[in-house]
N, CA, C and O atoms as a GROMACS GRO file, in nm:
protein
  436
    1MET      N    1  25.375  19.254  12.330
    1MET     CA    2  25.418  19.252  12.468
    1MET      C    3  25.313  19.321  12.552
    1MET      O    4  25.275  19.435  12.524
    2GLY      N    5  25.266  19.253  12.656
    2GLY     CA    6  25.166  19.309  12.744
    2GLY      C    7  25.228  19.399  12.851
    2GLY      O    8  25.346  19.387  12.882
    3GLN      N    9  25.149  19.486  12.905
    3GLN     CA   10  25.193  19.577  13.011
    3GLN      C   11  25.082  19.582  13.115
    3GLN      O   12  24.967  19.613  13.081
    4ILE      N   13  25.114  19.552  13.239
    4ILE     CA   14  25.014  19.557  13.346
    4ILE      C   15  25.070  19.634  13.463
    4ILE      O   16  25.190  19.662  13.471
    5SER      N   17  24.981  19.667  13.554
    5SER     CA   18  25.022  19.732  13.678
    5SER      C   19  24.978  19.643  13.793
    5SER      O   20  24.862  19.603  13.801
    6ILE      N   21  25.073  19.613  13.882
    6ILE     CA   22  25.038  19.535  14.001
    6ILE      C   23  25.065  19.621  14.123
    6ILE      O   24  25.147  19.713  14.120
    7GLN      N   25  24.995  19.590  14.230
    7GLN     CA   26  25.015  19.663  14.354
    7GLN      C   27  25.074  19.567  14.457
    7GLN      O   28  25.020  19.460  14.484
    8VAL      N   29  25.187  19.608  14.513
    8VAL     CA   30  25.256  19.528  14.614
    8VAL      C   31  25.289  19.620  14.730
    8VAL      O   32  25.359  19.720  14.713
    9ASN      N   33  25.240  19.586  14.847
    9ASN     CA   34  25.264  19.663  14.969
    9ASN      C   35  25.224  19.809  14.951
    9ASN      O   36  25.292  19.900  14.997
   10GLY      N   37  25.111  19.830  14.883
   10GLY     CA   38  25.057  19.963  14.866
   10GLY      C   39  25.122  20.046  14.756
   10GLY      O   40  25.087  20.163  14.739
   11ARG      N   41  25.214  19.988  14.682
   11ARG     CA   42  25.280  20.061  14.574
   11ARG      C   43  25.249  19.995  14.440
   11ARG      O   44  25.240  19.873  14.430
   12ASN      N   45  25.233  20.078  14.338
   12ASN     CA   46  25.206  20.026  14.204
   12ASN      C   47  25.335  20.006  14.128
   12ASN      O   48  25.428  20.087  14.134
   13TYR      N   49  25.341  19.894  14.054
   13TYR     CA   50  25.456  19.862  13.971
   13TYR      C   51  25.406  19.826  13.832
   13TYR      O   52  25.317  19.742  13.817
   14ASP      N   53  25.463  19.889  13.729
   14ASP     CA   54  25.431  19.854  13.592
   14ASP      C   55  25.521  19.739  13.550
   14ASP      O   56  25.643  19.746  13.561
   15ILE      N   57  25.457  19.633  13.501
   15ILE     CA   58  25.528  19.510  13.468
   15ILE      C   59  25.500  19.473  13.322
   15ILE      O   60  25.384  19.474  13.279
   16ALA      N   61  25.603  19.442  13.248
   16ALA     CA   62  25.587  19.392  13.112
   16ALA      C   63  25.577  19.240  13.117
   16ALA      O   64  25.645  19.175  13.197
   17CYS      N   65  25.492  19.184  13.031
   17CYS     CA   66  25.478  19.039  13.025
   17CYS      C   67  25.437  19.002  12.883
   17CYS      O   68  25.399  19.088  12.804
   18ASP      N   69  25.446  18.873  12.852
   18ASP     CA   70  25.403  18.826  12.720
   18ASP      C   71  25.253  18.843  12.706
   18ASP      O   72  25.179  18.835  12.804
   19ASP      N   73  25.210  18.866  12.584
   19ASP     CA   74  25.067  18.875  12.557
   19ASP      C   75  24.998  18.747  12.604
   19ASP      O   76  25.046  18.636  12.580
   20GLY      N   77  24.886  18.764  12.671
   20GLY     CA   78  24.810  18.650  12.722
   20GLY      C   79  24.851  18.608  12.862
   20GLY      O   80  24.784  18.525  12.923
   21GLU      N   81  24.960  18.662  12.914
   21GLU     CA   82  25.009  18.626  13.047
   21GLU      C   83  24.966  18.726  13.154
   21GLU      O   84  25.004  18.712  13.270
   22GLU      N   85  24.889  18.825  13.116
   22GLU     CA   86  24.854  18.933  13.208
   22GLU      C   87  24.785  18.882  13.336
   22GLU      O   88  24.823  18.921  13.446
   23GLU      N   89  24.685  18.796  13.320
   23GLU     CA   90  24.612  18.747  13.438
   23GLU      C   91  24.702  18.662  13.528
   23GLU      O   92  24.693  18.670  13.650
   24HIS      N   93  24.789  18.583  13.468
   24HIS     CA   94  24.882  18.501  13.546
   24HIS      C   95  24.976  18.589  13.628
   24HIS      O   96  24.998  18.564  13.747
   25VAL      N   97  25.029  18.693  13.566
   25VAL     CA   98  25.120  18.785  13.637
   25VAL      C   99  25.043  18.860  13.745
   25VAL      O  100  25.097  18.887  13.852
   26GLN      N  101  24.916  18.895  13.718
   26GLN     CA  102  24.833  18.960  13.820
   26GLN      C  103  24.819  18.867  13.942
   26GLN      O  104  24.832  18.912  14.055
   27ARG      N  105  24.791  18.737  13.918
   27ARG     CA  106  24.778  18.641  14.029
   27ARG      C  107  24.907  18.631  14.107
   27ARG      O  108  24.905  18.627  14.230
   28LEU      N  109  25.020  18.627  14.038
   28LEU     CA  110  25.149  18.621  14.106
   28LEU      C  111  25.171  18.746  14.191
   28LEU      O  112  25.219  18.738  14.304
   29GLY      N  113  25.135  18.860  14.136
   29GLY     CA  114  25.148  18.986  14.211
   29GLY      C  115  25.063  18.985  14.337
   29GLY      O  116  25.107  19.030  14.443
   30ARG      N  117  24.940  18.933  14.326
   30ARG     CA  118  24.852  18.924  14.443
   30ARG      C  119  24.912  18.830  14.547
   30ARG      O  120  24.904  18.856  14.667
   31TYR      N  121  24.973  18.721  14.502
   31TYR     CA  122  25.034  18.625  14.595
   31TYR      C  123  25.150  18.691  14.670
   31TYR      O  124  25.161  18.678  14.792
   32VAL      N  125  25.235  18.762  14.598
   32VAL     CA  126  25.347  18.832  14.663
   32VAL      C  127  25.293  18.936  14.760
   32VAL      O  128  25.345  18.951  14.871
   33ASP      N  129  25.189  19.009  14.719
   33ASP     CA  130  25.130  19.110  14.806
   33ASP      C  131  25.074  19.047  14.933
   33ASP      O  132  25.087  19.104  15.041
   34GLU      N  133  25.012  18.929  14.921
   34GLU     CA  134  24.960  18.860  15.039
   34GLU      C  135  25.073  18.819  15.133
   34GLU      O  136  25.060  18.832  15.255
   35LYS      N  137  25.183  18.771  15.078
   35LYS     CA  138  25.298  18.734  15.161
   35LYS      C  139  25.352  18.858  15.234
   35LYS      O  140  25.383  18.851  15.353
   36LEU      N  141  25.362  18.969  15.163
   36LEU     CA  142  25.409  19.092  15.227
   36LEU      C  143  25.314  19.137  15.336
   36LEU      O  144  25.357  19.182  15.442
   37ALA      N  145  25.183  19.126  15.310
   37ALA     CA  146  25.084  19.167  15.411
   37ALA      C  147  25.099  19.082  15.537
   37ALA      O  148  25.088  19.134  15.648
   38GLU      N  149  25.125  18.952  15.521
   38GLU     CA  150  25.147  18.865  15.637
   38GLU      C  151  25.269  18.911  15.716
   38GLU      O  152  25.266  18.916  15.838
   39LEU      N  153  25.376  18.944  15.644
   39LEU     CA  154  25.498  18.990  15.712
   39LEU      C  155  25.476  19.124  15.781
   39LEU      O  156  25.524  19.144  15.893
   40VAL      N  157  25.405  19.215  15.717
   40VAL     CA  158  25.378  19.346  15.778
   40VAL      C  159  25.296  19.327  15.904
   40VAL      O  160  25.319  19.397  16.004
   41THR      N  161  25.200  19.234  15.902
   41THR     CA  162  25.120  19.207  16.021
   41THR      C  163  25.207  19.158  16.135
   41THR      O  164  25.187  19.196  16.250
   42ARG      N  165  25.304  19.074  16.104
   42ARG     CA  166  25.392  19.019  16.207
   42ARG      C  167  25.498  19.117  16.253
   42ARG      O  168  25.528  19.126  16.373
   43MET      N  169  25.556  19.193  16.158
   43MET     CA  170  25.675  19.270  16.189
   43MET      C  171  25.657  19.421  16.177
   43MET      O  172  25.740  19.497  16.228
   44GLY      N  173  25.552  19.465  16.111
   44GLY     CA  174  25.536  19.607  16.083
   44GLY      C  175  25.609  19.643  15.955
   44GLY      O  176  25.668  19.558  15.890
   45GLN      N  177  25.603  19.771  15.920
   45GLN     CA  178  25.670  19.819  15.800
   45GLN      C  179  25.819  19.837  15.832
   45GLN      O  180  25.859  19.937  15.891
   46VAL      N  181  25.899  19.739  15.792
   46VAL     CA  182  26.042  19.744  15.820
   46VAL      C  183  26.123  19.785  15.697
   46VAL      O  184  26.244  19.768  15.693
   47GLY      N  185  26.054  19.837  15.598
   47GLY     CA  186  26.121  19.880  15.474
   47GLY      C  187  26.088  19.786  15.360
   47GLY      O  188  26.084  19.664  15.377
   48ASP      N  189  26.065  19.844  15.242
   48ASP     CA  190  26.026  19.765  15.126
   48ASP      C  191  26.130  19.659  15.090
   48ASP      O  192  26.096  19.544  15.064
   49SER      N  193  26.256  19.698  15.088
   49SER     CA  194  26.361  19.604  15.048
   49SER      C  195  26.365  19.483  15.140
   49SER      O  196  26.371  19.369  15.094
   50ARG      N  197  26.363  19.508  15.269
   50ARG     CA  198  26.371  19.399  15.366
   50ARG      C  199  26.247  19.310  15.356
   50ARG      O  200  26.258  19.187  15.361
   51LEU      N  201  26.129  19.371  15.343
   51LEU     CA  202  26.006  19.293  15.330
   51LEU      C  203  26.009  19.207  15.204
   51LEU      O  204  25.968  19.091  15.207
   52LEU      N  205  26.057  19.264  15.094
   52LEU     CA  206  26.061  19.188  14.969
   52LEU      C  207  26.161  19.072  14.978
   52LEU      O  208  26.134  18.964  14.925
   53VAL      N  209  26.272  19.093  15.043
   53VAL     CA  210  26.369  18.984  15.060
   53VAL      C  211  26.309  18.873  15.147
   53VAL      O  212  26.322  18.755  15.115
   54MET      N  213  26.243  18.911  15.255
   54MET     CA  214  26.182  18.811  15.343
   54MET      C  215  26.072  18.735  15.270
   54MET      O  216  26.062  18.613  15.283
   55ALA      N  217  25.989  18.806  15.193
   55ALA     CA  218  25.883  18.740  15.116
   55ALA      C  219  25.944  18.646  15.013
   55ALA      O  220  25.894  18.535  14.994
   56ALA      N  221  26.051  18.690  14.948
   56ALA     CA  222  26.117  18.604  14.849
   56ALA      C  223  26.171  18.477  14.914
   56ALA      O  224  26.160  18.368  14.857
   57LEU      N  225  26.228  18.490  15.033
   57LEU     CA  226  26.279  18.372  15.104
   57LEU      C  227  26.165  18.277  15.142
   57LEU      O  228  26.180  18.155  15.130
   58LEU      N  229  26.055  18.331  15.189
   58LEU     CA  230  25.941  18.246  15.224
   58LEU      C  231  25.887  18.173  15.102
   58LEU      O  232  25.857  18.054  15.108
   59ILE      N  233  25.874  18.244  14.991
   59ILE     CA  234  25.823  18.183  14.868
   59ILE      C  235  25.923  18.080  14.815
   59ILE      O  236  25.883  17.974  14.767
   60ALA      N  237  26.052  18.111  14.822
   60ALA     CA  238  26.154  18.015  14.778
   60ALA      C  239  26.151  17.889  14.864
   60ALA      O  240  26.171  17.779  14.812
   61ASP      N  241  26.127  17.905  14.993
   61ASP     CA  242  26.117  17.789  15.082
   61ASP      C  243  25.996  17.704  15.045
   61ASP      O  244  26.005  17.581  15.042
   62GLU      N  245  25.883  17.768  15.016
   62GLU     CA  246  25.764  17.694  14.973
   62GLU      C  247  25.792  17.618  14.844
   62GLU      O  248  25.754  17.502  14.830
   63LEU      N  249  25.859  17.684  14.750
   63LEU     CA  250  25.890  17.621  14.623
   63LEU      C  251  25.985  17.503  14.640
   63LEU      O  252  25.966  17.398  14.579
   64SER      N  253  26.084  17.521  14.724
   64SER     CA  254  26.179  17.413  14.751
   64SER      C  255  26.109  17.291  14.810
   64SER      O  256  26.133  17.178  14.768
   65ASP      N  257  26.022  17.315  14.907
   65ASP     CA  258  25.947  17.205  14.967
   65ASP      C  259  25.857  17.137  14.865
   65ASP      O  260  25.843  17.015  14.865
   66THR      N  261  25.795  17.217  14.779
   66THR     CA  262  25.706  17.161  14.677
   66THR      C  263  25.783  17.074  14.580
   66THR      O  264  25.738  16.966  14.544
   67TYR      N  265  25.900  17.121  14.537
   67TYR     CA  266  25.984  17.040  14.450
   67TYR      C  267  26.024  16.909  14.517
   67TYR      O  268  26.022  16.803  14.454
   68GLY      N  269  26.059  16.916  14.645
   68GLY     CA  270  26.095  16.795  14.719
   68GLY      C  271  25.980  16.697  14.726
   68GLY      O  272  25.998  16.576  14.708
   69LYS      N  273  25.860  16.748  14.753
   69LYS     CA  274  25.742  16.662  14.761
   69LYS      C  275  25.709  16.601  14.625
   69LYS      O  276  25.670  16.485  14.616
   70LEU      N  277  25.725  16.680  14.520
   70LEU     CA  278  25.699  16.632  14.385
   70LEU      C  279  25.794  16.518  14.350
   70LEU      O  280  25.753  16.416  14.293
   71GLU      N  281  25.919  16.534  14.384
   71GLU     CA  282  26.017  16.427  14.359
   71GLU      C  283  25.982  16.301  14.437
   71GLU      O  284  25.995  16.190  14.387
   72LYS      N  285  25.937  16.320  14.561
   72LYS     CA  286  25.898  16.205  14.644
   72LYS      C  287  25.777  16.134  14.583
   72LYS      O  288  25.773  16.011  14.578
   73ILE      N  289  25.680  16.211  14.536
   73ILE     CA  290  25.561  16.152  14.474
   73ILE      C  291  25.600  16.081  14.345
   73ILE      O  292  25.554  15.969  14.319
   74ARG      N  293  25.684  16.145  14.264
   74ARG     CA  294  25.729  16.081  14.140
   74ARG      C  295  25.803  15.952  14.169
   74ARG      O  296  25.784  15.852  14.099
   75GLY      N  297  25.886  15.954  14.271
   75GLY     CA  298  25.959  15.832  14.308
   75GLY      C  299  25.864  15.722  14.353
   75GLY      O  300  25.884  15.606  14.317
   76GLY      N  301  25.762  15.757  14.430
   76GLY     CA  302  25.663  15.660  14.475
   76GLY      C  303  25.582  15.605  14.360
   76GLY      O  304  25.550  15.487  14.356
   77ALA      N  305  25.548  15.693  14.263
   77ALA     CA  306  25.469  15.649  14.148
   77ALA      C  307  25.549  15.553  14.062
   77ALA      O  308  25.493  15.460  14.005
   78GLU      N  309  25.679  15.575  14.054
   78GLU     CA  310  25.763  15.485  13.975
   78GLU      C  311  25.771  15.347  14.040
   78GLU      O  312  25.793  15.247  13.972
   79ASN      N  313  25.755  15.342  14.171
   79ASN     CA  314  25.760  15.216  14.243
   79ASN      C  315  25.621  15.155  14.262
   79ASN      O  316  25.607  15.056  14.334
   80GLY      N  317  25.519  15.213  14.200
   80GLY     CA  318  25.384  15.158  14.209
   80GLY      C  319  25.308  15.204  14.331
   80GLY      O  320  25.200  15.152  14.358
   81ALA      N  321  25.359  15.300  14.405
   81ALA     CA  322  25.291  15.350  14.525
   81ALA      C  323  25.225  15.483  14.493
   81ALA      O  324  25.260  15.548  14.394
   82SER      N  325  25.130  15.525  14.577
   82SER     CA  326  25.068  15.657  14.561
   82SER      C  327  25.089  15.737  14.689
   82SER      O  328  25.119  15.681  14.794
   83ALA      N  329  25.072  15.868  14.677
   83ALA     CA  330  25.090  15.954  14.794
   83ALA      C  331  24.978  15.929  14.894
   83ALA      O  332  24.862  15.916  14.857
   84ASP      N  333  25.014  15.921  15.021
   84ASP     CA  334  24.918  15.896  15.129
   84ASP      C  335  24.866  16.029  15.182
   84ASP      O  336  24.944  16.122  15.204
   85ASP      N  337  24.734  16.039  15.203
   85ASP     CA  338  24.675  16.163  15.252
   85ASP      C  339  24.731  16.202  15.388
   85ASP      O  340  24.755  16.321  15.413
   86GLY      N  341  24.754  16.106  15.476
   86GLY     CA  342  24.811  16.136  15.607
   86GLY      C  343  24.950  16.194  15.595
   86GLY      O  344  24.987  16.286  15.669
   87GLU      N  345  25.027  16.142  15.502
   87GLU     CA  346  25.162  16.193  15.478
   87GLU      C  347  25.157  16.336  15.425
   87GLU      O  348  25.238  16.420  15.462
   88ALA      N  349  25.061  16.362  15.337
   88ALA     CA  350  25.045  16.498  15.282
   88ALA      C  351  25.008  16.596  15.393
   88ALA      O  352  25.064  16.706  15.398
   89ALA      N  353  24.916  16.558  15.480
   89ALA     CA  354  24.877  16.646  15.591
   89ALA      C  355  24.996  16.673  15.682
   89ALA      O  356  25.015  16.785  15.729
   90LYS      N  357  25.075  16.570  15.708
   90LYS     CA  358  25.193  16.587  15.793
   90LYS      C  359  25.293  16.682  15.728
   90LYS      O  360  25.354  16.765  15.795
   91SER      N  361  25.310  16.669  15.597
   91SER     CA  362  25.402  16.757  15.524
   91SER      C  363  25.356  16.902  15.528
   91SER      O  364  25.437  16.993  15.544
   92ILE      N  365  25.226  16.923  15.514
   92ILE     CA  366  25.173  17.058  15.518
   92ILE      C  367  25.195  17.120  15.656
   92ILE      O  368  25.231  17.237  15.667
   93THR      N  369  25.174  17.041  15.760
   93THR     CA  370  25.196  17.090  15.896
   93THR      C  371  25.342  17.127  15.917
   93THR      O  372  25.373  17.231  15.974
   94LEU      N  373  25.432  17.041  15.869
   94LEU     CA  374  25.575  17.070  15.882
   94LEU      C  375  25.614  17.194  15.803
   94LEU      O  376  25.697  17.274  15.848
   95LEU      N  377  25.554  17.212  15.686
   95LEU     CA  378  25.581  17.330  15.604
   95LEU      C  379  25.537  17.456  15.678
   95LEU      O  380  25.610  17.555  15.681
   96ALA      N  381  25.419  17.453  15.737
   96ALA     CA  382  25.370  17.569  15.812
   96ALA      C  383  25.464  17.601  15.928
   96ALA      O  384  25.491  17.718  15.955
   97GLU      N  385  25.513  17.500  15.996
   97GLU     CA  386  25.606  17.522  16.107
   97GLU      C  387  25.737  17.582  16.057
   97GLU      O  388  25.792  17.672  16.121
   98ARG      N  389  25.786  17.535  15.943
   98ARG     CA  390  25.911  17.589  15.888
   98ARG      C  391  25.895  17.736  15.851
   98ARG      O  392  25.983  17.817  15.877
   99ILE      N  393  25.781  17.768  15.792
   99ILE     CA  394  25.756  17.907  15.754
   99ILE      C  395  25.752  17.995  15.878
   99ILE      O  396  25.809  18.104  15.880
  100ASP      N  397  25.683  17.947  15.982
  100ASP     CA  398  25.678  18.023  16.108
  100ASP      C  399  25.817  18.041  16.167
  100ASP      O  400  25.850  18.149  16.218
  101ASN      N  401  25.900  17.937  16.161
  101ASN     CA  402  26.035  17.946  16.215
  101ASN      C  403  26.121  18.044  16.136
  101ASN      O  404  26.199  18.120  16.193
  102ILE      N  405  26.106  18.042  16.004
  102ILE     CA  406  26.182  18.136  15.921
  102ILE      C  407  26.138  18.279  15.952
  102ILE      O  408  26.222  18.367  15.968
  103ALA      N  409  26.007  18.300  15.962
  103ALA     CA  410  25.958  18.434  15.992
  103ALA      C  411  26.007  18.481  16.128
  103ALA      O  412  26.046  18.596  16.145
  104ALA      N  413  26.006  18.390  16.227
  104ALA     CA  414  26.055  18.427  16.360
  104ALA      C  415  26.203  18.463  16.356
  104ALA      O  416  26.246  18.558  16.420
  105GLY      N  417  26.282  18.386  16.279
  105GLY     CA  418  26.423  18.415  16.265
  105GLY      C  419  26.448  18.549  16.197
  105GLY      O  420  26.539  18.623  16.234
  106LEU      N  421  26.365  18.579  16.098
  106LEU     CA  422  26.379  18.707  16.028
  106LEU      C  423  26.340  18.824  16.117
  106LEU      O  424  26.396  18.933  16.106
  107GLU      N  425  26.245  18.801  16.205
  107GLU     CA  426  26.206  18.906  16.298
  107GLU      C  427  26.319  18.941  16.393
  107GLU      O  428  26.336  19.057  16.433
  108ARG      N  429  26.398  18.840  16.427
  108ARG     CA  430  26.511  18.864  16.518
  108ARG      C  431  26.629  18.926  16.446
  108ARG      O  432  26.717  18.984  16.509
  109ALA      N  433  26.632  18.916  16.313
  109ALA     CA  434  26.747  18.967  16.234
  109ALA      C  435  26.752  19.118  16.233
  109ALA      O  436  26.841  19.177  16.172
   0.00000   0.00000   0.00000
């Protein structure tokens, strides 16, 4: 069992992971830290718990959208179609807008 330390919002956390997964968990930690840094820039330090919940919601929203897009691509591939670059760009723009809207709503909360 591996043991690593990640830094999130300026605090160190010791995390256990499977052997060989250390670098992957480090990347995930950096991603979460980047999300928190974005929120801190927008909202300031509003408390670790609140920031972590907001970051989790933003990441869950990204994951949900990605799953939806994957299903759409799989459905298109089954019908002999491929994903259109214009459609992908439009989806990315909509995703960015949704994230901004969620962050704005959380700022008002």
